[in-house]
N, C-alpha and C positions, 0 to 999 in steps of 0.2 A: 767469852767463848763457851765455857762450860754451861753458863746460864742459857745461852741460845740453844745449845745441844739438848739441854734438859727440856726446854719448851718444845723443841721439834719432836723429841721422843714422846712427850705427853700428848702432843697433837696427833701423832700417828696411832698411839694407843686409843685415844678417844674415838678416832675414825673406825678402828677395828671393833671397838665395843658397840658403836652405833650399828655397824654392818651386822654384827652378830645378833644384836637385839632385833633388827629388822627381819633377819632370816628366821629367828625363833618366833617372831610375831606371826609371820606367814604360816609357819608350822602349826601354831596354835589355832589360827583362824580357820585353816583348812583341814585340821586334824579330824579324821573320821567322816568328813563330808563325802557323801556318795554322789558322784557326778557321772552322767551318761553322755558320751560323745557319739554323735550320729554322723559318720562320714557319708554324705549324700551319694545316691546312685550306686553303681557297682554291677558287675556281671554283664548281662546283655544290655543294660542301661548305662551307657557311659556318661550321661549328662551332656553338658556342652563340650564340643570338640573343636580342635583346630589342627588340621593335618593329623599327625600321629599323637597329639597331646589330648588326653582325656581328663575331663573334670573329675571323674570318679577317682582317678589315681592320685591327683593332687589333694583332693579332700581327705583321702586315707592317710597320706603322708603327713599332712598338717595335724590330723587327729592323733596319730601315733606320737608325734613330737609333743603335742599338747598333753597327752596322757602321761608322758614321761615327766614333764615339769610339774604337773599337778601332783603326781604321786611323790615326787621328791619333796613336795611341801605338805605332805600328810594326807592328801585326799585319797579316797578309794574310787578308782576310775574304771569304767567299763566302756566298751565300744559295741555298737550294734552290729558291726562287721569288722573282721580283722584281715580280710583279703578281698580279692576282686570277684565278688559274687553278690547277688541280691538275696532277699529273704522271702521271696515269693513261694507260695505253695506249689509244688511240682504239678505241671499240666493244668494250671489254672487258666481261665479264659482271659481275665484282666490281670496280667502279671504285675503291672505297675501299682495298681490299687492294692493287690495282695501284699506286695513288698512293703508299702507304706503302712498298711494296717498292722502288719506283724511288728514293724518297728515301733509303732505307737503302743501296741500291747505290751511289748517288752519294757518300754520306758515306764508306762503306767504301773505295771506290776512290780517294778523295781523299788517303788516308793523313794526314788532318788531325791536328793536335795536340789539338784539342778540338772537340766539337760541342755545340750548345745548341738544343734544340727548345723554341720559345716558344709558350705556350698561355695561355688563360684558363679558369678553372673555372666551374662552374655547379651549383646545387643547387635543389631545389624550395623549400627554406626560404630566405628572404632574409636570415637572420641569419648565415649562414656567410660568413666573410671571411678574408683573409690570403693571402700568397704561400707557396707550398710547392714543394719540390724532390722529384722522383721519380727513382729510379735502378734499373737492373738490374745483375745480377752478370756481365754479358758481358765486362766489363773490370775489372781489379783496382783501377783508379783511381776508379771511378764513385762509390763511397760517400764517399771523401774529397772529391771534387768537390761532391757534394750537401751535405755537411756545411759546407764553406767557403761555398758560395752561400747556404745557409739562414742561417748566422750573419751574413752580410753583409746580407741582406734584413731580418733581425731588427733589426740595428743601425740601419737607416735608415727602416724602415717600421713598426717595432714589432709585426710579426706574431708571434703566439704559436704558429703551426703548426710542426711538426717535419718534417724530411726523412724520406722513407719509401722503402723498397724495394718495387718493384712490378713483378712479372715478367709481368703480363698486357698490358703496353703493346706493341702490335704492332711499332712502330718500335724502341723501346729494346732489346727482346730480340733484334733482328736486327742491330743496329749493333755492330761490334766495336771501333770507335774509342772513346776515353775521352769521356764526356759524360753529360748529364742532360736531363731534361724539366723546364722551369720553368713552373709555373702562377703567373702574375704576380698574379692576384687573381680575385675572383668577379664575373662579369658579372651574376649574380643578386642581388648585394648593392647596394642603391641608392647608398650612399656610394662604394663602390669603382667602380661603374659610371660614376658622374659623373667620378671622378678619371681613370679609364682612357681617357676620351674627350679629356682635356686634353693638349695638346702638351707643356706644362711637366711634367706627371706622367710622360708617356711618356719624356721626356728624363731625368727623375730615375731611372726604372727602368733606362734605358740606362747611366747613370753608375754605378748600383749593380752592374750586370753587369760593367762595366769594372773596378770595384774588386775584385769577387770573382774575376774572371779573372786579374787581376794578382796577387792573393793566392795563387791556386792555382799559378801558374807560379813565383812567388817561392819557394814551399815545395817545388817539384819541379824 
């Protein structure tokens, strides 16, 4: 009986040590890394909408939760916006372009180690679903980042979508720092729309982004 109890105690201790080491490893990998999160849209530009649900609001909530978990693991994290507003120059003719240009300038000037632009997708058909990563070739690291993030989202959300190069994204093709655009899910899909509104699901997405970010910096 005493022998079994000793084995059980040692087993529990070993689990605790492994968990502690894993946590400390995350701290070391992300320690001091500067990460810029870009919650897409905001203000007069709500992005994709469904009734009273706005993409811009969900993007911001996910970004804030992601900021928290990244900072808990040693990263230095900034957001391009912290509330429901855009970054356009007042009274500009093309407000959308001004907003995206300023976001790009902020990220480029930051000299950050990684940027992640957080969005939701939408289609006329409600059957489309799944998270997907998009990247441009403005930085040699971008494709590898997209691959790592897509694999991590597949692992936890069972999405069947593949990461994709997309040169037409106004922000991505102007940002020279390493990073990608994350389409977390489809606001036009009833099931994903329901999930994306839930705090618990938003937190799950934040944790997936944390894992993918850690994997990227571990390999680089």
